[in-house]
N, C-alpha and C positions, 0 to 999 in steps of 0.2 A: 504493500500500499503505500503510495506516494503522499507528502504534505498536502494539505487542503486547505482553503481558507472560505470564509462564509463572511459575509459585507452585511452588518446591519444598519439601515438607514430610516430616518423618522423626522419628523418636523418636531421642533421644541415641543415637550410635552406629551410626545408619543410615548414613550417611555423606554429608550433605549437602553438607558444606565441598569434599570430594573430589569428589563427583559435578560441584558447581557450576563446579568448576575445568575439569573435563572438558567439561562443555556449554557453556561459556562461550568457550573455545578452539576447539572445532567450529561453534559456532553464531553467533559474532558477536556475543554477547547482553552488555549492559552488566550488569555482577554488581550487584545491591542487598541489602547485608547491613546492616541496622540496625544491629547491634552495632558492626561496623568503621565505619559512618558516625557513629554516637554519639560513639566513641574519637576520630574523625578531628576532629570539631565541638569536642571537649573540649581536644584538645591546640591546636587551631587557634587557641582561645579566642574563637570567633564568637559572635553573639548566643545563638543557638541551642544551642552547646556549654557556654554559661554557663548557659544555663537547665537544660540537662540534669543539670551538675554541681551545681548546689544541691540537686538530690535523690540522686545517686549519691555526695556527699560524708557524706551522713547515713544512707547504707545503705538508702535508698528506692528501690523500682522508679521507673525515669523512666514518668512519665504516657503514655497512648496519644495524648493530644492532641499532646505534644512530639514523640511519634515520628514520628506523621503529618506534623507539619511538615517533620520532616528527609526523609521522602517526598517531600513535594510538592516541595520545592527542587529533590531531583536528578529528578524527573518533568520539572520546567520547564528543565532544560540539556540533556534526551536528543534531541530533534528530532522533526520530525512522523513519521520511519519507523523509529523506536528498537525494540530488543526489549530487553526487562527480563527480567532473572532475579531473582525475589524467593527469598533463603536462609533459610528458616527463620522467614518471617515472612509472614503474620501468625501468632499463637500461638491466639488466641482469637477467638470469635465476634462480639466489640466489635470488635477490631481490624480482622476480615473485611469488616466492613459499613462502617468507617471508610475502609479502603484502597478498597473498590468506589467511593466517593465520588470520593476522590482521582484515581483511574483515570478514571473518567467526565467529570470536570472538566478532564483534559490531554487528552481525547482518545484515551486508550488502553484497547484491548480486550484483557479477560482472555481469553487463549487455552485455557490448560490449568492444572489444579492437579495435580501429580505427588506421589504419598503413596508413599515408599520404604518399603516391607515390608521387616523383617529380626525374626528371632527374637529374644525377650529375651535369652535366653542369649548369643548372639552380640554383641548389644550391650556386654554384660557383658564378654566376653572383649576385645573391640576395645578398649574405653576402659580398662579395668584395665592392660591393656597397654601406653598410651600413656606415653611419657618426653620431657620438654622439658630443653634444656639452658638453665641459668639464666643463662649469659652472653651467647649468641647468639640463644635462641629458637629454635633449630633444631628439628625435631619427629622423633620416632623412635617404634618399637614393639618390644616384646621379642621378638616372634614374626615379624612382616611386615616391620619396617626396622629390623632389629638393630644397633647401631653395633658397630665394629668390636672395641673394647674395651668389657667391660660397664660401666655407669656413666658412661663418658666420652665426650664428643662427637666426632667425626668431625672437625668442622669446625673449633673452637677447643680442642678439650681442657677444655672446661667440664664442670662437673658435671651429671649428668641426674637429674631429679627426677621425682614424680608428683604432680600436680596435686591437691587435696585434691578438687574436683570429681569425680576419675578413680578415687576410691577406692569400692570395693565397695558397701558401705552409702550411700554418697552416690548413686552411679548408678543404684542401686535405686530411691531415691526420686525422683530425677530421671524415671526411667520411668514411676513413678507418677503424678507431676505433670503429666506429656506426656499420660497416658493421660486423665486429670481434664479438662485443659485444651483437648484436641482433640477430645473425643468429638462435642461439638456442631458444631464446625468442618468437620470432616470429613462429617457427615450435610447440613451446608448445602452444601457444593460438590456432593455427589453428589447429591443433589434436583435442583439446578440444570444436572447432565448435566455437570459439568467435571473430575470426580475421575478419574484415572488410577492405579491401583495397578501399582508397579514391584519387583519382587521384587530387591532390594539387598544379597543375601546372597554373591553370586559374585563373581568378581575385577571389580576397576572397571572395566577397559577393556571388557568384556561388558555391564554394565550402562551405561555413557556411549553405547555404540554404541547399545543398544536404546531408550533416552532419544531419541537423533537420530534414531533411526528413525521414533519416534512423533510427533516434532513436525514431520517433514517431510510 
């Protein structure tokens, strides 16, 4: 068996992170989150981390070339029979083509691309309800995962707050940007017969089970 990759795409609020965790646990996947990898590289002070930080510290987007270098590094440590789960990457057609080249060079076959479908109104509801502890970083949701005391973390007693990214006006803009960026990307994978749409508006467990069934 050769190394394979699965890509998980979805608009903000579609549940990519939640689904990725469930899929990884059920399918023995190596979770590849470029955002997490960038933060880890910067924190560790690696050469690629310093390269990324030179852009991030100026408020600039990290170039595709740098992100693909980090992906290349992760692929080099996976092994000949590894299963990779790409979470929210690629985001653009240029990144998709770059990832194709990296996968091919590493002998990794792209098995499928899963697009998590969710109504925009539900995305807004999910994201505007998120709250994060300032002290320990624990995550809550005012409806789905409420703390025992409003505004107070169950774990450490810290203050819960709403990220700027999770405010309604910001979310609507993020959804608009997602549609603009990924329209060509979705068409690209659809034309190659690699795209599968998954309804992610239901319970987490049911959606994860449906995805695992398809991957099998």
